C-alpha positions, 0 to 999 in steps of 0.5 A, a space after each residue: 157259391 162258398 163250400 159252407 152255403 153249397 153244403 146247406 144247399 144241398 143238404 136242404 135238396 136231400 132233405 126234400 128229395 128223399 121222401 116216401 113221396 119220391 117213390 111213386 114216380 121213380 123207378 125205384 118205385 118197382 123193387 118197392 112193390 116187393 118185401 122178399 129181398 130177393 124179389 126186390 133185387 132182381 125187380 130193382 136190377 131191371 128196372 134200373 136197366 130199363 131206366 133210361 128215357 121217360 120216368 113214366 114209360 120206365 115204370 109202365 114197361 118195369 110193371 109190365 116185365 114184373 106181370 110177365 114174371 108173374 110179379 113174383 120175379 125170384 120164383 120166376 127166376 129160379 123156376 121158369 118153364 120153356 113156356 113161361 119164356 115163350 110168353 115173353 117172347 115179344 116183350 121189348 123196351 127200347 132196345 132190350 128184346 127177348 134175346 137180352 132178357 133171356 140171357 139175363 135170366 139165364 145168368 140169375 137163374 145160375 147166380 141164385 142157385 148157388 148164392 141167397 143174394 145177388 150182392 155177391 155178383 158185385 162184392 166178390 169183386 171188391 176189395 175192402 181196401 178199394 175206395 170205390 166200386 170199380 172193380 165191382 161193376 167191371 168184375 160184374 159185367 165179365 162174369 155176365 158174359 164170362 160164358 162163350 155162348 152169351 149173346 153179343 147184342 146183349 153186352 151193351 145194356 150192362 156197362 162197365 168202368 173198362 170202356 169208360 162208361 158212366 154206369 149210371 144205372 149200375 151206379 143207381 141201382 147199387 144206390 138203392 141196394 147198398 144205402 140206408 138211412 131213415 127216409 125209407 127210399 133206399 133199401 140198404 139191404 147189402 152189407 158188403 159194400 159200403 156207402 162209402 165206396 158207391 159212385 154217384 150216378 151221372 147223365 147230362 141233368 146231373 151234370 149240367 147241375 154239377 157243372 153249374 155248381 162247379 162241383 165238376 170239370 170235366 165235359 165228358 159225361 163219362 166213368 171219369 166224370 163220375 169219378 170226379 163228382 163223387 170225389 167232390 161230394 165225399 168231401 161234403 160227406 165221406 160215409 155218404 157222398 152218394 146221397 147229394 143224388 137225390 139233390 142233384 136228380 131233384 135240381 135237374 130234372 124236377 127244378 130244371 135248375 
């Protein structure tokens, strides 16, 4: 496909899937339940971390987790008690268990006692000259597990470019928080990270479409593949390359392209 046809093809798919109707059947529906920014951040963070497997299960388990936080995630993070934690002791989602969730709640509480937004936990590691968010992702994981008392098992739930992970779920979460347009799907509530710095979330579905469209050569679905794909997408839109995530996801998951 020649470059002009390719751009037009992907732009049409972005327009098709970057719509309010997309929200209901996607994990992004979880943070869309809330109007307070901190609620959106926390709900989005957990929904993104839970996001592997069938979308219906992801959404249902995320809703269950929000209910255990009294559907007020920010208040719960700041003010939960020991009895509140006992109530969530048996929550399980795939390989997540209460040990993981207790640690994440602890770290979020420590953060929100100092800062108004979770953005700082990423952006403070990022330089304005950085072409993308690699340093922010590395710094976020290091901070999350800097305390010597952290449970080793929980580290697998927070990915990092340092291990060449594709970091799909964190990249998706950052897309939700950073990208802003008039469509109303992504929130665009974070301002210290620029849309141009985002990395496209990649998984086997997106990689399959990217290979078919010759956007990606690398066979392994890893951090290097995510960078290669995003570098190509920046040629199509330098300021907002990750908008094409809508197109690639729709082609891969909805249309089975």
